[in-house]
C-alpha positions in Angstrom: 27.4 201.4 77.1 28.1 201.7 80.8 26.0 198.6 81.7 28.1 196.1 79.7 31.3 197.7 81.0 30.0 197.6 84.6 28.9 194.0 84.1 32.3 193.0 82.7 34.1 194.7 85.6 31.9 193.0 88.2 32.5 189.6 86.6 36.2 190.1 86.5 36.3 191.2 90.2 34.3 188.2 91.2 36.7 185.9 89.3 39.7 187.5 91.0 38.2 187.2 94.5 37.1 183.6 93.8 40.6 182.7 92.6 42.2 184.3 95.7 39.9 182.4 98.0 40.6 179.1 96.3 44.4 179.7 96.5 44.2 179.9 100.3 42.8 176.4 100.8 45.9 174.5 99.5 48.1 176.6 101.8 45.9 175.7 104.8 45.9 172.0 103.8 49.7 172.2 103.5 50.0 173.6 106.9 47.8 170.9 108.4 49.8 168.1 106.6 53.1 169.5 107.8 51.8 169.8 111.4 50.7 166.2 111.3 54.0 165.1 109.8 56.4 167.1 112.1 57.3 167.0 115.8 56.2 163.5 116.6 57.9 160.1 116.8 56.9 157.7 114.0 57.5 153.9 114.5 57.7 151.8 111.4 55.1 149.1 111.1 55.6 148.0 107.5 58.3 148.2 104.9 56.8 147.7 101.4 54.4 144.8 101.7 56.2 143.3 104.7 54.8 143.9 108.2 57.5 144.5 110.8 57.0 142.0 113.6 59.2 142.8 116.6 59.5 140.8 119.7 58.3 142.5 122.9 61.9 142.8 124.1 63.0 144.5 120.9 65.4 147.4 121.9 65.1 149.4 118.7 62.5 149.5 116.0 62.9 151.6 112.8 61.6 155.1 113.6 61.7 158.6 112.3 61.1 162.2 113.5 60.8 165.4 111.5 61.8 168.5 113.5 59.8 171.5 112.2 62.2 174.2 113.6 65.5 172.9 112.3 64.2 170.9 109.2 66.2 167.9 110.4 65.2 164.3 110.3 66.4 161.8 112.8 65.6 158.3 113.9 66.8 154.7 113.8 66.9 152.0 111.2 66.4 149.3 113.8 70.1 149.2 114.6 71.9 152.5 113.8 70.9 156.1 114.4 70.1 158.1 111.2 70.1 161.8 110.7 69.9 164.4 107.9 67.8 167.2 106.5 64.4 167.3 104.8 62.1 169.5 102.8 58.4 168.9 102.8 55.5 170.3 100.9 51.7 169.6 100.8 52.4 165.9 100.0 56.0 165.9 98.8 59.0 164.9 100.9 62.6 165.2 100.0 65.2 163.6 102.3 68.9 164.6 102.1 71.4 161.8 101.9 71.1 160.5 105.5 74.1 160.0 107.8 74.2 156.9 110.0 76.2 155.4 112.9 77.9 152.1 112.0 77.3 149.6 114.8 77.3 145.9 114.2 73.8 144.6 114.3 72.9 141.0 115.0 69.5 139.2 114.5 67.7 142.1 112.9 66.7 140.1 109.7 68.1 142.8 107.4 65.4 145.3 108.4 68.0 148.1 108.7 69.1 147.6 105.1 65.5 147.4 103.8 64.5 150.5 105.7 67.5 152.6 104.4 66.9 151.4 100.8 63.2 152.5 101.1 64.1 155.9 102.6 66.3 156.6 99.7 63.3 156.3 97.3 60.9 158.6 99.2 59.3 161.4 97.3 55.9 161.8 98.8 54.0 161.3 102.0 50.4 160.9 103.4 49.3 161.5 106.9 46.0 160.2 108.2 45.5 160.6 111.9 48.2 158.4 113.6 49.4 156.8 110.3 52.2 158.1 108.1 52.9 156.6 104.7 56.1 157.3 102.8 55.7 156.8 99.1 57.8 156.7 96.0 57.3 158.8 92.9 54.7 156.4 91.6 52.6 156.4 94.8 53.8 153.0 95.9 54.0 152.4 99.7 57.6 152.3 100.8 57.2 152.5 104.6 54.2 152.8 106.9 54.5 154.3 110.4 52.3 154.7 113.4 52.6 157.7 115.7 54.2 156.8 119.0 52.8 159.8 120.9 50.3 162.6 120.3 51.7 165.7 118.6 53.0 168.6 120.7 
């Protein structure tokens, strides 16, 4: 009678410990993803399927930064400064309604408008080394960035 009871208790304990161990891995992955996302400058290289080609003298390219401490996002749409708040998970990203300066922009080929429209659709992200991809809820690429500098 004791053998089956002992065996059942041992199996239950093993299942509990295995479950706890497997629950730690996503948390570690989430921390790594957030560390790669945050505290670095990201420069846009692609909006949708369109590569951003900027002349060497370009003053401002679309960019974004996620500040881990304040949970604020800031950057540029290629003309105006943008700022707001964000919440990020393992692969999810929620941007608040972003505020923007309102300067008149000439000769930017509408990149600022395309960039802001894409940012409004962001629900997910992927970070691979120096590349950040912002995705919509269907997994479609909205904006691709390259890291401007190494993380802090």
